[in-house]
C-alpha positions in Angstrom: 0.0 0.0 0.0 2.9 2.4 0.3 4.8 1.5 -2.9 4.1 5.1 -3.9 6.6 6.1 -1.2 9.4 3.7 -2.0 10.9 1.9 -5.0 11.9 -1.5 -3.7 14.8 -3.2 -5.4 15.8 -6.8 -4.8 19.3 -8.4 -5.2 20.5 -12.0 -4.9 17.1 -13.7 -5.3 18.8 -16.0 -7.8 20.8 -17.4 -4.9 17.7 -18.6 -3.0 17.3 -22.4 -3.2 14.2 -24.0 -4.6 11.6 -23.8 -1.9 9.9 -26.9 -3.3 13.1 -28.9 -2.7 14.4 -27.2 0.5 12.9 -26.1 3.8 14.0 -22.5 4.1 14.4 -20.2 7.2 14.9 -16.6 6.1 16.7 -14.4 8.7 16.6 -10.6 8.4 17.1 -7.3 10.1 14.1 -5.1 11.0 14.2 -1.5 9.9 12.5 1.3 11.9 8.8 0.7 12.2 9.1 -2.6 10.2 8.4 -0.8 6.9 10.6 -3.3 5.0 8.7 -6.4 6.0 5.7 -6.2 3.6 8.0 -5.2 0.8 10.2 -8.3 1.3 7.2 -10.6 1.7 5.5 -9.2 -1.5 8.7 -9.2 -3.5 9.5 -12.9 -2.7 6.0 -14.0 -3.5 5.9 -12.0 -6.8 9.4 -12.9 -8.0 10.0 -16.4 -6.5 6.5 -17.6 -5.7 7.6 -18.0 -2.0 5.0 -17.2 0.5 6.7 -16.5 3.8 5.2 -17.3 7.2 6.6 -14.6 9.5 7.2 -15.1 13.2 5.7 -12.2 15.2 6.3 -11.0 18.7 3.8 -12.4 21.2 2.1 -9.1 21.9 0.9 -8.7 18.3 -1.5 -11.6 18.9 -3.1 -10.1 22.0 -4.1 -6.8 20.4 -7.6 -6.7 18.9 -7.6 -6.1 15.2 -3.8 -6.3 15.1 -3.9 -10.0 15.5 -6.2 -10.4 12.5 -4.0 -8.2 10.3 -0.9 -10.3 11.1 -2.7 -13.6 10.5 -3.9 -12.3 7.2 -0.3 -11.7 6.2 0.5 -15.3 7.2 2.3 -14.5 10.5 2.2 -16.8 13.5 3.1 -16.2 17.1 6.8 -16.6 17.2 7.1 -19.5 19.7 9.6 -22.3 19.3 6.8 -24.9 18.9 5.2 -22.8 16.2 8.5 -22.4 14.4 9.2 -26.1 14.4 5.7 -26.9 13.2 5.9 -24.5 10.3 9.3 -25.8 9.2 8.2 -29.5 9.6 5.1 -28.7 7.5 7.4 -27.4 4.7 6.6 -23.7 5.0 9.2 -21.1 4.3 9.6 -19.1 7.6 10.8 -15.5 8.2 12.4 -14.5 11.5 13.6 -11.2 12.8 15.9 -11.9 15.8 15.9 -8.1 16.6 12.1 -8.1 16.9 10.4 -5.2 18.6 13.7 -3.6 19.7 14.8 -3.0 16.1 11.3 -1.9 15.0 11.1 0.7 17.8 14.8 1.6 18.0 15.4 5.0 19.6 17.2 8.0 18.3 20.4 7.0 20.0 20.7 3.8 18.0 22.7 3.8 14.8 20.7 3.2 11.6 20.4 -0.5 10.7 22.2 -1.6 13.9 21.4 -5.2 14.8 19.8 -5.6 18.2 19.7 -9.4 18.4 21.0 -9.7 22.0 21.2 -13.4 22.8 18.4 -14.4 20.4 20.1 -17.2 18.5 17.4 -19.8 19.1 16.5 -19.7 15.5 19.9 -21.1 14.6 19.6 -23.9 17.1 16.2 -24.8 15.6 17.6 -24.7 12.1 20.3 -27.1 13.2 17.9 -29.5 14.9 15.5 -29.4 12.0 18.1 -29.6 9.3 16.7 -26.6 7.3 18.6 -24.2 5.1 19.1 -20.6 6.4 18.7 -17.8 3.9 20.3 -14.5 5.3 18.7 -11.3 4.0 19.4 -7.7 4.6 17.1 -4.7 4.1 18.3 -1.1 3.8 16.9 2.2 2.6 13.8 2.7 4.8 15.8 4.2 7.7 17.4 6.7 5.4 13.9 8.0 4.7 12.9 8.5 8.3 14.0 11.1 10.8 13.2 10.5 14.5 11.8 13.6 16.2 11.1 12.2 19.6 11.3 9.0 21.7 8.1 8.3 23.6 8.2 5.8 26.5 5.7 3.0 26.0 7.0 0.3 28.4 3.6 0.5 30.2 1.9 -0.7 27.0 3.6 -4.1 26.3 5.6 -4.6 29.5 9.1 -4.2 28.2 11.4 -2.1 30.4 12.6 1.2 28.9 11.0 0.6 25.5 10.2 3.7 23.5 8.3 4.4 20.3 10.0 6.8 17.8 7.9 9.7 16.6 9.1 10.3 13.0 9.0 13.1 10.5 7.0 12.7 7.4 9.3 10.5 5.2 11.0 11.5 2.1 10.9 9.1 -0.9 13.9 6.9 -1.3 14.7 3.5 -2.8 14.5 0.5 -0.5 16.8 -2.5 -1.1 16.7 -6.1 0.0 19.5 -8.5 -0.7 19.8 -12.2 -0.2 23.1 -13.9 0.3 24.1 -17.4 -0.5 22.0 -19.9 1.6 23.7 -21.4 4.6 23.0 -25.1 5.3 22.3 -25.5 9.0 25.0 -28.2 9.2 27.6 -25.4 9.1 26.3 -24.2 12.4 26.2 -27.6 14.1 29.6 -27.4 15.7 28.6 -24.1 17.4 25.0 -25.1 18.4 25.8 -25.8 22.0 27.7 -22.6 22.7 26.3 -19.9 20.3 25.9 -16.6 22.0 25.4 -13.1 20.4 27.5 -10.3 21.8 24.6 -7.8 22.1 24.0 -4.8 19.8 26.4 -4.9 16.8 27.1 -3.2 13.5 27.3 -6.5 11.7 24.8 -7.2 8.9 22.5 -10.3 9.3 24.7 -11.9 6.6 27.9 -11.2 8.6 26.3 -12.3 11.9 25.3 -15.7 10.4 28.8 -16.1 9.0 30.1 -15.4 12.5 27.9 -18.3 13.8 29.2 -20.5 11.0 32.9 -19.5 11.7 34.0 -23.2 12.0 32.7 -24.1 8.5 35.3 -26.0 6.4 34.1 -24.4 3.1 34.9 -20.8 2.1 32.7 -18.2 3.6 30.3 -16.8 0.9 30.8 -13.2 -0.2 27.9 -10.9 0.8 26.0 -9.5 -2.2 26.9 -5.9 -2.8 24.3 -3.1 -2.5 
């Protein structure tokens, strides 16, 4: 509905394995206010015929009206049992490890900074289920947006010190999503018992996943250029 505001461009879609032959777990960064998510979902469906089932934060499914919108988009409550079930049923799944923290990042956080914390459970599930991880990275939307004020909303969803950014009317800019070479979960197996993220980082999702796969024996794939 807001394509009039952005001109989405997609790179690296040719590197995505055939979803009919592989179970795929897409891992991406969230941009401010999550504006990139519908663009990625629509782009993959239009160009690759892949319908992503997104994993949403729990509170989305407790808000009247909001729950129905998310379900209409194919999202499910992002619990581990739901994640396993979706992958076992052959669905392509989309996860944002940064979740709400990245969507509602405040003015002190650098643009596109990953805020994954210790959320690496998706990688452990990928290893246990033997699925293929597809790292993606979305940029552009945060260059459109200027934060005017941070408003404290921890009382709304019970997360300490959480704020919502009040933004200036956006300027039109291109939005880009890139997909790097898929990573078989077997490359993460050696690290599955000790994987820990180091908190906020300036790494891209591609680089973070390469870090988790640091013990792989094959050469590290080169990230697609933007």
